C-alpha positions in Angstrom: 135.1 127.4 79.4 131.5 127.2 80.4 131.0 126.4 84.1 129.3 123.1 84.5 125.8 123.1 86.0 122.7 120.9 86.4 119.1 121.8 85.5 117.2 123.9 88.0 115.1 121.7 90.4 117.5 118.7 90.3 120.4 117.8 92.6 123.6 115.7 92.8 123.9 113.4 95.8 127.3 112.6 97.4 128.2 109.3 99.2 127.0 110.6 102.6 123.7 111.8 101.2 123.1 108.6 99.3 123.8 106.5 102.4 121.2 108.6 104.4 118.7 108.3 101.5 119.2 104.5 101.6 118.4 104.6 105.3 115.0 106.1 104.4 114.4 103.7 101.6 115.3 100.8 103.9 112.7 101.7 106.5 110.0 102.2 103.9 110.9 99.0 102.0 110.8 96.9 105.1 107.4 98.3 106.1 105.9 97.7 102.6 107.2 94.1 102.6 105.9 93.4 106.1 102.4 94.3 104.8 102.7 92.0 101.8 103.6 94.4 99.0 105.9 93.2 96.2 108.3 95.5 94.1 107.9 96.4 90.5 109.5 99.0 88.2 108.1 100.9 85.2 109.9 102.9 82.4 111.0 106.5 82.9 109.2 107.3 79.6 105.5 106.8 79.2 103.3 107.6 76.2 101.6 111.0 76.6 98.3 109.2 75.9 98.8 107.3 79.1 99.7 110.4 81.2 97.4 113.2 80.0 94.0 113.6 81.4 94.8 111.7 84.7 96.0 114.6 86.8 93.6 117.4 86.0 94.3 120.5 83.9 96.9 121.8 86.3 98.7 118.4 86.4 98.8 118.1 82.6 100.6 121.5 82.4 103.3 120.1 84.7 104.1 117.1 82.5 107.6 117.1 80.9 107.1 116.3 77.2 109.8 114.7 75.2 110.3 116.0 71.6 110.0 113.3 69.0 113.4 112.2 67.7 114.5 112.5 64.1 115.3 115.3 61.7 111.7 115.9 60.8 112.0 119.7 60.7 114.9 119.5 58.3 113.1 117.0 56.1 110.0 119.2 56.2 111.9 122.2 55.0 113.4 120.1 52.1 109.9 119.0 51.1 110.7 115.4 51.8 107.7 114.9 54.2 104.3 116.5 54.6 104.4 119.3 57.2 103.6 117.9 60.6 102.0 121.0 62.0 99.6 122.8 59.8 98.2 126.4 60.0 95.0 124.9 61.3 96.9 123.2 64.1 98.6 126.5 65.1 95.3 128.2 65.1 93.8 125.6 67.5 96.7 126.0 69.9 99.0 123.7 71.9 96.5 120.8 72.2 96.5 120.4 68.5 100.2 121.0 68.0 101.6 118.8 70.8 100.6 115.3 69.5 102.4 116.1 66.2 105.8 116.8 67.8 105.8 114.9 71.2 104.4 111.5 71.8 106.2 110.6 75.1 106.7 112.2 78.5 108.5 111.7 81.7 106.4 110.0 84.4 104.6 112.4 86.7 103.9 109.9 89.4 104.0 106.2 89.9 100.2 105.5 90.2 99.1 106.1 86.6 102.0 103.9 85.2 101.0 101.3 87.8 97.4 101.3 86.5 98.7 101.0 82.9 101.0 98.1 84.1 98.0 96.3 85.7 95.9 96.7 82.5 98.7 95.3 80.3 99.5 92.4 82.6 96.1 91.5 83.9 96.3 87.9 82.7 99.4 87.1 84.8 98.7 89.0 88.0 97.1 87.5 91.2 94.3 89.8 92.5 94.1 91.5 94.9 97.5 92.7 93.6 99.7 94.5 96.1 102.8 96.3 94.8 105.3 98.9 95.9 107.6 101.0 93.7 110.5 103.3 94.4 111.6 105.4 91.4 112.1 109.0 90.4 109.4 111.2 88.9 109.5 114.5 87.2 107.2 117.6 87.3 107.7 120.9 85.5 107.0 122.8 88.7 108.6 126.0 90.1 111.5 124.8 92.3 111.4 125.9 95.9 112.1 124.5 99.4 110.8 120.9 99.5 109.7 121.0 95.9 111.9 119.7 93.1 111.5 119.0 89.4 113.1 115.6 89.8 112.3 113.6 93.0 111.8 110.1 94.3 108.5 108.6 95.3 107.9 105.4 97.2 104.4 104.1 96.4 102.4 101.2 97.8 99.1 100.3 96.0 96.6 97.4 96.0 94.1 96.8 93.2 91.3 94.3 92.8 89.5 94.9 96.1 87.3 97.6 97.6 87.9 96.5 101.2 88.4 99.3 103.6 91.0 97.2 105.4 93.3 98.5 102.7 92.7 102.1 103.8 93.2 101.2 107.4 96.5 99.5 106.6 97.7 102.6 104.7 97.3 104.5 108.0 99.2 101.8 109.8 102.0 101.8 107.2 102.3 105.6 107.3 102.6 105.6 111.1 105.1 102.7 111.1 107.4 104.4 108.6 107.3 107.8 110.4 107.9 106.2 113.8 110.7 104.1 112.3 112.4 107.2 111.0 112.0 109.0 114.4 109.5 111.6 113.0 107.1 111.2 115.8 105.4 114.6 115.7 103.2 114.0 112.6 99.6 114.3 111.6 97.9 111.9 109.2 94.9 113.7 107.6 92.1 111.7 106.1 89.0 112.7 104.2 86.7 111.2 101.5 85.7 112.4 98.1 82.2 111.5 99.0 82.2 114.0 101.8 83.5 116.7 99.5 80.7 115.8 97.0 78.1 116.0 99.7 79.5 119.4 100.7 79.1 120.5 97.1 75.5 119.2 97.1 74.9 121.1 100.4 75.7 124.3 98.5 72.8 123.7 96.1 75.2 122.4 93.4 76.2 125.9 92.4 79.1 126.3 90.0 81.3 123.4 89.1 82.3 120.6 91.4 85.9 120.6 90.2 86.2 124.3 90.7 85.1 123.8 94.3 87.6 121.0 94.9 90.5 122.9 93.4 89.7 126.0 95.5 89.4 123.9 98.8 92.7 122.2 98.0 94.4 125.7 98.1 93.0 126.6 101.5 96.3 126.1 103.3 98.1 128.2 100.8 95.8 131.1 100.1 93.6 131.1 103.2 89.8 131.7 103.5 89.9 135.1 101.8 91.8 133.7 98.8 89.4 130.7 98.5 86.4 133.0 98.8 87.7 135.3 96.0 88.4 132.3 93.7 84.9 130.8 94.3 83.1 134.2 93.7 85.0 134.4 90.4 83.8 130.9 89.5 80.1 131.8 90.1 79.5 130.7 93.7 77.2 132.9 95.8 78.1 134.5 99.1 75.5 132.3 100.8 76.9 129.2 99.3 80.4 130.2 100.4 79.2 130.8 104.0 77.6 127.4 104.0 80.8 125.9 102.7 83.0 127.2 105.6 80.4 126.3 108.2 80.8 122.7 107.0 84.5 122.8 106.5 85.2 124.2 110.0 83.1 121.8 112.1 84.8 121.3 115.5 85.5 118.2 117.6 87.5 115.1 117.2 87.2 112.4 114.5 83.8 111.0 115.6 82.3 114.3 116.5 83.1 115.8 113.1 81.5 112.8 111.4 78.3 113.4 113.4 78.2 117.1 112.9 78.7 116.8 109.2 76.0 114.2 109.0 73.6 116.5 110.8 74.7 119.4 108.5 74.0 117.3 105.3 70.6 116.3 106.5 69.7 119.9 107.4 70.9 121.1 104.0 68.7 118.5 102.3 71.6 116.5 100.8 70.2 113.4 99.2 71.5 110.3 101.2 73.2 107.6 99.2 70.8 105.1 100.9 69.1 104.4 104.2 71.6 102.8 106.5 72.8 103.5 110.1 75.1 106.5 110.2 78.1 106.8 112.6 76.9 105.3 115.9 78.4 107.4 118.7 76.7 109.2 121.6 75.7 112.6 120.4 73.8 115.6 121.4 73.1 116.6 117.8 69.7 116.4 116.1 68.2 113.0 116.1 66.6 113.2 112.6 69.9 112.4 110.9 70.3 109.0 112.5 69.0 106.9 109.5 70.7 108.9 106.7 73.6 107.1 105.1 76.3 108.9 103.2 79.1 106.7 101.8 81.9 109.1 102.6 81.0 109.5 106.3 80.3 105.9 106.9 83.5 104.7 105.2 85.6 107.1 107.3 83.8 105.7 110.4 84.6 102.1 109.2 88.3 102.9 108.7 88.4 104.2 112.3 86.8 101.0 113.6 89.2 98.8 111.6 92.2 100.8 113.1 90.8 100.3 116.6 90.5 96.5 116.0 94.1 96.4 114.6 95.5 97.8 117.8 96.3 101.2 116.4 97.0 103.6 119.3 98.0 106.9 117.7 94.6 108.3 117.1 96.0 111.6 118.4 98.0 111.6 115.2 95.0 110.9 112.9 92.8 113.8 111.9 89.6 113.8 109.9 90.0 117.0 107.9 87.0 118.0 105.7 89.2 120.6 104.0 91.6 117.9 102.6 90.8 117.8 98.8 94.0 116.7 97.0 93.6 118.0 93.5 94.4 114.8 91.6 91.2 114.1 89.6 91.3 110.3 89.9 90.5 109.9 93.6 87.0 108.6 94.3 87.0 107.5 97.9 89.2 108.0 101.0 92.1 110.5 100.6 95.2 110.9 102.8 97.9 113.4 103.5 100.7 113.4 106.0 102.5 116.5 107.5 105.4 116.7 109.9 104.3 119.3 112.5 107.6 120.6 113.8 109.1 121.3 110.3 107.9 124.1 107.9 107.4 121.7 105.1 104.5 120.6 102.8 103.1 117.1 102.9 105.5 114.2 103.0 103.0 111.6 102.0 99.5 111.3 100.4 97.2 109.1 98.5 93.7 107.7 98.2 91.3 105.4 96.5 90.7 105.4 92.8 87.9 103.2 91.6 88.1 104.0 87.9 91.8 104.5 87.0 92.4 101.3 85.2 89.2 101.8 83.1 91.1 104.3 81.1 93.4 101.5 79.9 90.6 99.0 79.0 90.3 97.3 82.4 87.0 98.6 84.0 85.6 98.0 87.4 89.0 97.4 89.2 89.1 99.4 92.4 92.5 100.4 93.9 93.9 102.4 96.7 97.4 103.5 97.5 99.8 106.2 98.8 103.2 107.6 98.3 106.1 108.9 100.4 108.2 111.8 99.1 111.7 110.7 100.0 113.2 114.1 99.3 110.9 115.9 101.8 111.5 113.1 104.4 115.2 113.7 104.0 114.9 117.4 104.5 112.8 116.8 107.7 115.3 114.3 109.1 118.2 116.6 108.3 116.6 119.7 109.9 115.6 117.8 113.0 119.0 116.0 113.1 117.3 112.6 113.3 119.6 110.5 111.0 121.2 107.8 113.2 124.9 108.3 113.9 127.1 106.8 111.3 124.4 106.6 108.7 126.6 108.4 106.1 129.5 106.1 106.8 129.8 102.8 105.0 133.4 101.7 105.9 133.7 100.5 109.5 137.5 100.2 109.7 140.5 101.5 107.8 143.7 99.4 107.7 146.8 101.6 107.8 149.7 101.0 105.4 153.3 102.0 106.2 155.4 100.0 103.7 155.4 96.9 101.5 155.5 94.6 104.6 152.3 96.2 106.1 150.6 95.9 102.7 151.5 92.2 102.5 150.2 91.7 106.1 147.1 93.9 105.6 145.7 92.1 102.6 144.9 88.8 104.3 143.4 90.7 107.3 141.3 92.8 104.9 139.9 89.6 103.4 139.2 88.2 106.9 137.2 91.3 107.9 135.2 91.4 104.7 134.4 87.7 105.1 133.1 88.4 108.6 130.8 91.0 107.1 132.8 94.0 108.3 133.0 96.8 105.6 136.8 97.5 105.5 139.3 99.2 103.3 143.1 99.3 103.2 144.7 102.7 102.6 146.1 102.4 99.1 149.4 104.2 99.6 152.3 104.0 102.1 151.7 107.4 103.6 152.4 109.2 106.9 150.1 108.1 109.7 148.7 111.6 110.1 147.5 111.6 106.6 145.7 108.3 107.1 144.2 109.5 110.3 142.8 112.6 108.5 141.4 110.3 105.8 139.6 108.2 108.3 138.3 111.2 110.2 137.0 113.0 107.1 135.2 109.9 106.0 133.7 109.3 109.4 135.4 105.8 109.6 135.0 104.8 113.3 138.0 102.4 113.6 141.6 102.3 112.5 143.8 99.1 112.5 147.5 99.5 112.7 150.1 96.7 112.4 153.6 97.9 112.7 156.7 95.6 112.8 156.3 95.0 116.6 152.6 94.1 116.3 153.2 91.9 113.3 156.0 90.0 115.2 153.7 89.4 118.1 150.8 88.4 115.9 148.8 91.3 117.1 147.1 94.5 115.7 146.4 97.8 117.3 142.7 98.8 117.1 142.0 102.6 117.5 138.5 103.9 118.2 138.5 107.2 116.3 135.7 108.7 118.3 136.9 107.9 121.7 140.6 108.2 120.9 141.4 105.0 122.7 143.6 102.1 121.5 143.8 98.4 122.4 146.2 95.7 121.5 144.4 92.6 120.2 145.0 89.4 118.3 143.7 89.3 114.8 140.8 87.0 115.8 139.9 89.3 118.7 140.0 92.4 116.5 137.7 90.8 113.9 135.3 89.8 116.7 135.2 93.3 118.2 134.6 94.9 114.8 131.9 92.4 113.9 130.1 93.1 117.2 130.5 96.9 116.9 128.4 97.1 113.7 
């Protein structure tokens, strides 16, 4: 008999793991709802026409395609239908063949389906529309630590406004969730596509902009030498690459980096977006940059100002990182990424502004911004750092022991009382030895055991045992219910 297994990159979750995951979902859900986001859900399957072309070439390669149903190959061999794939299709390659045999795919993320949802339901939505979504996604990636083929995302997006208040609130939500989970050693990285575009212009617009962004996005993985090698292969000159790293590695804090990049763009002759005041902070940099306005730099400064006005105090956890590129091709404004510093793990959250995404679905000029938490990576971080609250994996709070038919008859009304009081409780289903019932409670992590032998029943009392402390007390039924209600 073949040994059962599950596909690589997927996992089963037992009761304790699910309870811990629900703890994470709960913290995220409460945060989203506090900021005014409402829940929606979208189908597991999307048409490939919705998914393709939204994630860049590399993202398209990671889409799980679903083969069309039906015995079309058998019917084709019988001559009952015209061949779906012709010799010309085969000669053109996968792009020509795929639409003939697969029209649907598993969702790759939650943002593109959300944009499709907004376009389809525009007449019934109130804009700005704020939604959150917690569902699994699938990517045909190579499984490794912290990277799975099936994983859950928790997204929050708002569409119908270009207000930078939304970007500031994304930072606030990220920080609130991480603090709520106890992951206090984190860094929220922020950049702007406009800054990356200005860096490209500072290089003299050599090569392709997308090639530059893809290479920068790999900097953490392949290092400076790897990025240099890739850019040289893509046609960038040594001088352009030197300029690139001068701009990417500007020092200082958030405000100082803004100022130094501003001066660098002016020196490189990058055409300003318009003439408006740049970031206004005391600086010893060149004065000739003071009037140059670059959208990316100014919007990053505005987000910082909004955070200050909102009472945000964790600026030591917020980093302006010019190397942050995030390869997804639909971002057009601010981009975000979150890393937990004391765990060897990739990013646990990311997102950004997308001004043109709904336009692909017939709804142009609708700006949106959002971000996503990767629940599976958050789980791994909490587990490694032992930050799950005690008892998170235990649902039952008290086990009622059963000795005989009389204890069963007495236990059922008590069980109903406990549940009516909101105490998760269960009655051991068999009349078994007390040692076995103790083991059951211990293995499940149930913190309390209730015993009512003949003597206790005659006195109208029960014995409440604290499984952790190993202590017992004799109480009336009402007292026991009250103690268990308060102990939750």
